[in-house]
C-alpha positions as CSV (number, residue, x, y, z in Angstrom):
1,X,27.5,7.0,34.8
2,X,25.3,8.1,37.8
3,X,22.6,5.7,36.8
4,X,25.1,2.8,36.6
5,X,26.3,3.6,40.1
6,X,22.8,3.8,41.5
7,X,21.9,0.5,39.9
8,X,25.1,-1.1,41.3
9,X,24.2,0.0,44.8
10,X,20.6,-1.3,44.5
11,X,21.9,-4.6,43.2
12,X,24.4,-4.9,46.2
13,X,21.6,-4.1,48.7
14,X,19.3,-6.6,47.0
15,X,22.0,-9.3,47.1
16,X,22.6,-8.7,50.8
17,X,18.8,-9.0,51.5
18,X,18.6,-12.2,49.4
19,X,21.5,-13.8,51.2
20,X,19.9,-12.9,54.6
21,X,16.6,-14.4,53.5
22,X,18.4,-17.6,52.3
23,X,20.3,-17.8,55.6
24,X,17.1,-17.4,57.6
25,X,15.4,-20.2,55.6
26,X,18.2,-22.7,55.5
27,X,16.6,-24.8,58.2
28,X,13.3,-25.0,56.3
29,X,15.2,-25.9,53.1
30,X,17.1,-28.6,54.9
31,X,14.0,-30.1,56.3
32,X,12.3,-30.1,52.8
33,X,15.4,-31.8,51.2
34,X,15.5,-34.5,53.9
35,X,11.8,-35.1,53.4
36,X,12.1,-35.5,49.6
37,X,15.2,-37.7,50.0
38,X,13.3,-40.0,52.3
39,X,10.4,-40.1,49.9
40,X,12.6,-41.0,47.0
41,X,14.7,-43.6,48.8
42,X,11.8,-45.3,50.5
43,X,10.3,-46.5,47.1
């Protein structure tokens, strides 16, 4: 039971860190998506 609780806490912390990383990189992701859309639609 203790191990399950520890794993759950580690998973929650990891999820928070992942969400923060995604939020920081949203601008970069948006720029890449716009670039690919332009490449595809230009042809």
